[in-house]
N, C-alpha and C positions, 0 to 999 in steps of 0.2 A: 338658488345662488345666495340670496340674502341669509338664509339659515346657515350656509357654509361660512360666510364671513362672521356671523355672530358666534358660531362655534370656535372659529380660530381666534377671535378677539377674547372670548372667555378663557380659551387654552393659554393664550399668551399672558393674560392677566393672572391666571393661576400659576404659571411658570414663574413670573416675576415675584409674586408673593412668596412662593416657596423658596426662591433663591434668596430673597431678603431674609426669610425665617432662618435659613441655613447660616447665613452670615451673622445674623443677630445672635444666634445661639453660640456660634464659635467665638464671637466677641465677648459674649457673657462669660464663657469658659476662660478665655485668655485674660480678661480683666480681673477675674477672681484668682486664678492660680498663679499669675504673674505679679500680683499685688505685693506690697511690702509685708502684709500680714502673713504671707506664705513663705517669706524669707528665702527666696530663690530655690525652693523645693530641695533644700539641702538638709543636713543632719543636726547641726549645732543648736538651731532654734526650733527644732521639731517641724520644719517646713514640709519635709517629705511625708511624714506621718499625717500632717494636716491635709495635704494634697490627696493622699490615699483615702482618707476619710471622705473627702469631697467627691472623689470619683466614685466610691462605693455608693454614696448617697445618690448620685446621678443614675447609676446602674439600677438601683432599687426603684427609682422613679420610672425608669424605662421597663422595669420588670424583667430584667434578664435573670437567668437561672444561675445557681452556684453549683460548683463542684464541692459537695459536702455542705458543711454548715456556714461557711464564710466565703467571701470573695477573696480573702487574703491568703497568700502563701508566704509565711515568714521565713526569712533566712538572715544570716549575720554577715557583717562586712568588717573590714579594717579601714579606718578613716581618721585623718587628722582634721581637726576643726578649730575655729577661732571664736573667741568670746570677747566681750568688753569692747572698748573703743581702741582699736589698733591704729596708732598714729606714727607718722614719720615726719620730722622736720630737719631741715639742713640750715646751718647758720642761724638758727632761731626762727626760720621761716617755715610755717606749716605747709605740707603738700597735701593735695586733694586726692583721697583714695579713689581708684578706679579711673581717674583722669590723668593725674600726674605719675602715679605709681601703683604697683601691685605687690603684695607680699606673697612670695611663693607658698603654695598650699602645704608644702612639706616642712615649713618653718616651725621651730619650737618657740616657746616663750622667751622674751628678752625685754629688759627694761633698763634704760640708762642713757647717758650722753657720753659719746666716744669721739676721739680724734679720728680723722679720715686720712687714710694713705691712698694716693691715687696711682693707678697703673694706667698709663695711656700710651698712645702710639710714640710719642717723643721718648718715653722711657724704654719701651719694648724694642724700638729700632736701634737702640745702642746696647748690644749684648753684654758688654762688660759692666756697664752701669746697671743693667737690669739684674745681672747675677749678684751683684753687691747688694742690690735693693732687697732681693728675696731672702737674704740671710738675716734680715732684721727680725725683731720680735714683734709680732702682730697680735699677740694674745689678748691685748686690751684695746685693740684698735679695729676700725672697720675699713675694709678694703673696697675702694670704688674702682671698677675696671671699665675703661672706655677704649674700644679698639678702633674708633673711627680714624682713618688715615693710616692704618697699619700696613706696612710693606712686607712684613715677615709672615708669609703663608704658613710656615712651619709652627707658628705660635698657636694654631687652632687647638692642638692637643692640650697644651698648657692652659689655655683659656677654659676648656672644659674641665680640667682638674681643679682649677681655682674656683670656678663658679658652681660646679656641681659636687665637688668633693672637699673644697676648702683645705687644699693641701698646705696652705700658708698658716692655717690654724688661727684665723682671725675671729673676732667676736661675731661678726656678720660680714656678708659680702653684698655689695651693690653692684649690679650691672646696668649699663646704659644702653638703651635701645632707641632706634629711630623708627621702629615699626609700631603698628598699633598694639595696644596692650591686650593680650589674650590670656585668660585665666584658665586653669585646670585644677580640679581637686587631686588629692593625694591619698594613697593608702598607707604611706609611710610618714614618719616624722624624723627628719634628719637632726644632726647635733648642732646645726647653725642656721640662722635665718638667711634667706636670700631675698633681696628686694630688687625689683626691676623698675627703673625710673626712665621716663621719656626724656630724651636729650633736650628737647625744647623747654622742659619744665625744670631742668637742673639749675639751681642758683650758681652764679659765677663764684669761682674760687672756694669750693666747699672745704670748710675746715673742720666743722664738727657736725655730728648727726645725733639727734635725740630719737630713740626708738622705744616704742611701747607696744609689744606683741603679747597677747594673751591667748595661748593655744592649749588644746587638750586633745590627747590621742586616745582613740578607742580601738581595742583589739578585738572587740566582740559586740559591735553595734547592731541592734536588730532593726531591720527594715522589711519590706514586704513587696511581693508582686501582687497584682490584682487580676483575677481571672473570672470571666463570666461567659455565658453562652446563650444562644438561641437554639432550641431543639429542632433537628431535622428528622427525617424518617430512617436514617441509617446511623451507624456508628462512625462513619467518616466525617471529617471536619475540615472546614476552611478556616484558617486562622488569620486574624488582622491584628497587628501588634504595633506598639509604640512605647518608648520609655517616657516616664513622667518625672524622673528626677532631673535636677539641674545642678548648678555649681554651689548653690547655697549663699553663704555670706562670707565676708572677710572681716568679721566682727560686727558690732552693732552699727557702725557708721556706713556700711556699704553692703548691698546685696545685688545678685545678678538675676534679673527677671526671667530670662529664658523664654521669650515669646515664640520665636521661631524654633529654637532648640530647647524642649521639644513641645512647648504648649500647643504649637500648631498640630502636631501629630495626635496629641491627646484630644484636641477639639475635633479633628477629623474622625477619630474612632467613635467619639460620642455621637457625632452627627450620623455616622453609618449605623451605629447601634439603634438609634431612634428610628431610622428608616426601616431597617430589616426586622425590627421587633414588630412591625405592623404587617409584615408579609406572612402569608399563609402557605402551607404545604411545601416547605423547603425540603429539598432532597437531602442535603448535607447540613450538619450542625454549622453554625458560624460562631466561632470562639473569639472573644476579644481579650487580648492580653496587654496589660500595662506593666511594664518592667521598671524596677528600681535599680540603682547601681550601675546604669549604663555608662555614666560619665567617669566612673572609677575603673572601667575596663570590662564592659558588658557582663557585669557580675550577676544581674538578675536573670538575664536570659540564659547564661551558662548554668545557673542553679536550676532553672526550670528544666533545661535539657537533660540534667542529671536526675531530676525528680519530677517527672512528668505526671500530670493528673489523669492522663489517659495515654495510651500508647502513641509514640511519635509516628509509628507506622500507619496510624489512622488519619494522619494529616494529608489531605489531598494536595493542598497548596497553602503557603504562608505568604502574606503580604505585610511587609514591615514599613512603616511610615516614620520618617525622621527628617525634620526641617522641610515642611511643605507649605510654608506661609507666604511664598511669593508666586513664582510660575510664569512671569511675563516672558520668559524665554523657554518655558516648557518643563519637562521632567527628564530625569535620568533613571535608568532601571539597572541596578546592579544585579548581576546573574542573568541579564537579558540574553547574553550570548550563550549561557549554559542551557537555559530553558527556552530555546529559540521558537518552538511552536507556540508557547504561551505569549512570548514577547510579540511575535508576528500578529497574534490575535489582538493583543492590546493596541498595537499600532493600527490595525484594521478598524477597530472600534473607534479609535480616535480620529482616524481619517474620515470615516463615514459621518461623524457627528461634529467634527471641528471643535473638539473640546479644548485641547492644549495646542500652543504654537508648534510644539515638537515633542516627540517621544524618542529619546536617545538611548542607545544601547551601551552598556558597560559589561565587563567581565566580572569574575568573582572578586570579592574584596571583604576583608575582615573589619569593616568599618561601621557596623551597627548590629542591632539585636537579631538579625536574620542568621548571623554567621554560625552559631552553634547548632541551629536547626539544620542548616545546609550541611554542616559537618557530620550530622547524624542522618544524612540521606533524605531530608525533607525538602521537596521542591519549594523554592522560595525566591521572592523578589525583595529588594530593598529599593524603595522609591523615594526620591527627594526632588524638590522643585529647583529650577535655576532661574536667575533673574538678576536685577540690578541691586537687590537687597544684599547688603554685605555684613551687617552686624552679626558678630559671632563671639560667644564667650566673653562678652563685655557687658557693661552696665547700660548700654544703649539698645539692647535687644528687647524692646518693650512693646506692648500691644499698640501703643500710639504710633510707633514707627513701622510696625509690620503691616504691609499693604494687603495681604490676603487677596491679591489681584486675580488669581485663577483658582481660588479655593473651592468655589462651587463647581466649576468645570471639572476639577480633579476628583471631587466626590461623585460626580455623574459618571466619569470614566471608570472609577473603581467600582461603582455599583453595577454598571453594564458588564465589567470584566468578571465581577463575583457571580453575576447571573450566568455568564458564559460558563464559568466553572461549575455552578449549580446544575445547569441544564446540558452541559457539554455542547452548547451552541450558543451563538450570540442571539439575544432576544430580537424578535421582529420589532419594527418601528411602533406597531400598535402596543407592544408590551414594554416600550421604553420607560425606564424608571424616572426620567426627568419629571414627568407629569405627576408622579406619585410621591415626590418629596414633600 
């Protein structure tokens, strides 16, 4: 009996140490690729390329195999980027980028001080007054549009035309929001800048605005996917994927760290790669795919689906991870209702081991890098965590803020599920992968 207690004690100690090692490694990855040195893993400052080089270095350490001579699969994208110190001030007061305002990623360069013309509810609610107003010449002015208190629901179309197409031909458009600032990169450059300012940060009685935007458009920017694998006994593969790109910068004065989106997915893939690289006699290859261009519209995964390094028909199953840094409320599984047998097995594994608080089912959705594989008849899941963490596409999605509350449990669940796919059965308790991490 005493020997049993000693064994259990050693097992639990080993488990806690392995759990700590997983988290420590994930934190190390996050602290690196989410740092200012990596510039939001975007394109203007070379952050995406630097991240790709870092991931490749980690893969070499783990000794994963290459398809050909390199881990990289180059392709080109269209992207608008920002350089320099992009600034906005109103009535001589400087606003704080990322906190007070965002410059729409489709904005061109613009520099100067301009008078502000305001479109607000008081003006819009008086149709005759508004019609007279829009006949004015705005070619050397900036329009500020604030629809708080608007009674005319029919104005929605006009609002879109003003803010998205600048039908009044102003130098720039400022729109006011009461929501959290959310940034998104752009494949296009429009002919006018659009600036989004939080209502609470807007100075009273805005009269003038000074804008300094330095942008550059690339129609043929080279980026790369990163592909590596662990050899199995057959030509069939299990694929685990995540995108490594993020939003980049809004000039030299602000960058978007992207810890949850998707530094967490990159960290999970590297943890799983380290684990499975130590396993022997795998039946199926395990392929790790790190995609670029996801934030611009799933560009990297689309390119791969059109230029696969091995036949897509050889993929037994694909698991895509995107935003997996919380988990205190569990996970959701896109395509769970499509591949119900695999989903039920995932739930069964979770129930037996009490890994995640919940495994919730979703239908198909074109919301991450699994999509173009699914469209090409590859069985696939997209898994993301749910919880109280809400930072998304902003400057606050940092490693310090990201809890990784169920990160280890998720990697254990995925490991057992991958072994189920490998062996076409769930491993016995004696074979559980928790102790081998």
